[in-house]
C-alpha positions in Angstrom: 0.0 0.0 0.0 2.9 2.3 0.6 3.6 2.7 -3.1 0.0 3.1 -4.1 -0.5 5.8 -1.4 2.5 7.7 -2.6 1.4 7.6 -6.2 -2.1 8.7 -5.2 -0.6 11.6 -3.3 1.4 12.8 -6.3 -1.5 12.5 -8.7 -4.1 14.0 -6.4 -2.0 17.0 -5.5 -0.9 17.4 -9.1 2.5 19.1 -8.2 5.9 18.0 -7.0 7.9 20.8 -5.5 11.5 20.5 -6.7 13.9 21.8 -4.1 17.2 22.6 -5.9 19.0 25.1 -3.6 22.4 26.0 -2.3 22.5 24.0 1.0 20.6 21.9 3.3 19.4 24.8 5.5 17.8 26.4 2.4 16.4 23.1 1.4 14.7 22.6 4.8 13.3 26.1 4.9 12.1 25.9 1.3 10.4 22.6 1.9 8.7 23.9 5.0 7.5 27.0 3.1 6.1 24.7 0.3 4.2 22.6 2.9 2.7 25.7 4.5 1.5 26.7 1.1 -0.4 23.4 0.7 2.0 21.3 -1.3 2.2 17.7 -0.2 4.8 16.2 -2.5 8.3 17.6 -2.1 11.5 16.5 -3.9 14.9 17.2 -2.6 17.4 17.0 -5.4 20.8 15.4 -5.0 22.4 18.5 -6.5 21.9 19.9 -2.9 25.1 19.3 -0.9 24.5 16.5 1.6 21.0 16.1 0.3 20.5 12.9 2.3 20.9 14.9 5.5 18.2 17.3 4.4 16.0 14.3 3.6 16.7 12.8 7.0 15.9 16.0 8.9 12.7 16.7 6.9 11.5 13.1 7.3 11.6 13.6 11.0 10.1 17.1 10.8 7.2 16.0 8.6 6.6 12.7 10.5 2.9 12.3 11.1 2.0 15.0 8.6 0.5 14.4 5.1 3.8 15.3 3.3 5.3 12.9 0.8 9.1 13.4 0.7 11.2 12.3 -2.3 14.6 12.5 -3.8 15.5 13.9 -7.2 18.5 13.9 -9.6 19.1 10.3 -8.6 21.5 8.8 -11.2 22.3 5.3 -9.8 20.9 2.6 -7.4 23.5 3.5 -4.8 22.1 7.0 -4.5 18.6 5.7 -4.6 19.2 3.4 -1.7 20.8 6.1 0.4 17.8 8.4 -0.3 15.3 5.7 0.6 17.1 4.8 3.8 17.2 8.5 4.7 13.4 8.8 4.4 12.6 9.4 0.8 9.4 7.7 -0.4 9.8 8.3 -4.2 12.7 8.6 -6.6 13.0 11.0 -9.5 15.8 10.8 -12.2 16.6 12.9 -15.2 16.7 9.7 -17.3 15.7 6.0 -17.0 18.1 3.6 -15.2 17.1 0.0 -15.1 19.0 -0.7 -11.9 17.3 2.2 -10.1 13.9 0.9 -11.4 14.8 -2.6 -9.9 15.7 -1.1 -6.6 12.6 1.0 -6.4 10.5 -2.0 -7.2 12.2 -4.0 -4.5 11.4 -1.4 -1.9 8.0 -0.4 -3.4 9.0 3.2 -4.0 7.5 5.0 -7.0 10.1 5.7 -9.7 9.8 8.8 -11.9 12.5 8.9 -14.6 12.9 11.5 -17.2 12.3 11.0 -20.9 12.4 13.3 -23.9 11.0 11.2 -26.8 8.2 8.8 -27.3 10.7 5.9 -27.6 12.2 6.9 -24.2 8.8 7.1 -22.6 7.9 3.6 -23.8 11.2 2.1 -22.7 10.8 3.7 -19.3 7.2 2.3 -18.9 8.4 -1.1 -20.0 11.3 -0.9 -17.5 9.1 -0.2 -14.5 8.6 3.5 -14.4 5.4 4.5 -12.4 5.2 8.0 -13.8 7.4 9.3 -16.6 8.8 12.8 -16.2 8.7 14.8 -19.5 12.2 16.3 -19.5 13.4 18.8 -20.4 9.9 19.9 -20.7 10.5 23.6 -21.5 11.9 22.5 -24.9 9.0 20.2 -25.7 5.9 22.1 -24.7 2.3 21.0 -24.1 1.8 20.0 -27.7 4.3 17.2 -27.2 2.3 15.9 -24.3 -1.0 16.0 -26.3 0.6 14.3 -29.3 2.2 11.6 -27.1 -1.1 10.9 -25.2 -2.9 10.6 -28.5 -0.8 7.6 -29.3 -0.2 6.5 -25.7 -3.3 7.5 -23.8 -2.3 5.2 -20.9 1.1 7.0 -20.4 1.3 8.7 -17.0 3.3 11.9 -17.7 4.6 14.5 -15.4 5.9 17.7 -16.9 9.1 19.1 -15.3 11.0 22.3 -16.4 9.6 25.6 -17.5 6.4 25.3 -15.4 5.1 28.6 -14.0 1.9 29.8 -12.4 0.9 31.3 -15.7 1.3 28.1 -17.7 0.7 25.3 -15.2 -2.9 25.0 -16.3 -1.8 24.3 -19.9 0.2 21.3 -18.8 -2.6 19.9 -16.7 -5.1 20.4 -19.5 -2.7 18.7 -22.0 -3.0 15.6 -19.9 -0.2 15.6 -17.4 -1.1 13.7 -14.2 1.2 16.2 -12.3 3.9 18.8 -12.8 7.3 19.3 -11.2 8.1 22.9 -10.3 11.5 24.2 -9.2 12.9 27.7 -9.8 9.6 29.5 -10.4 8.4 28.2 -7.0 11.5 28.4 -4.9 13.3 31.4 -6.2 12.8 33.2 -2.9 15.2 30.9 -1.2 18.1 32.8 -2.8 17.2 35.9 -0.9 15.7 34.3 2.2 12.2 35.3 1.2 10.4 32.0 2.2 7.1 33.7 2.5 7.1 34.3 -1.2 7.5 30.5 -1.7 4.4 29.9 0.5 2.4 32.4 -1.5 3.6 30.9 -4.8 2.7 27.4 -3.6 -0.8 28.5 -2.8 -1.2 30.0 -6.3 0.0 26.8 -7.9 -2.6 24.8 -5.9 -5.3 27.2 -7.0 -4.3 27.1 -10.7 -4.1 23.3 -10.8 -7.6 23.1 -9.2 -8.9 25.5 -11.8 -7.4 23.5 -14.6 -9.0 20.3 -13.3 -12.4 22.1 -13.0 -12.6 22.0 -9.2 
């Protein structure tokens, strides 16, 4: 049930907050700001120095709360295992890795690898991907998602890259089960303006709900 519950959380919330900041202190504060804004799926990328420590701290901080914590920019099974042992409950990668897929299957953690072509999307699904991250999404556009889903209506796609408050509705309406949002959401971390992250998170929640007709 752990895997099913995690996937349900990602799809129902419609947004994964991608925390890619300078250090673990910023990561913790940005994640807390996202949670306060109503976001329930939060990804700490392994581009953050000592990312596993940030995941450990946040896993304890969010214990008992409806927050799904994941790890991003996971390139190999070794990193994936460290992330899962640190408290991550889903794994995101920029590309598909069969060994990471196997490990995630073993521990029943959703695996969300990136893909930039229809061939890559199919291979990822065949290899065990639970949701395929359209990446880099800003160079593909909603039209790519629509065209892909016309041929593969069963493909669970999550757009990542280039998502903003102004265009998030386009990706949802194109058929994405969720979006991954980084810089346009967490930019305030650079200046210590975490309230702006909370405000932005609330706007994303509202726009996704509008796009879904809620």
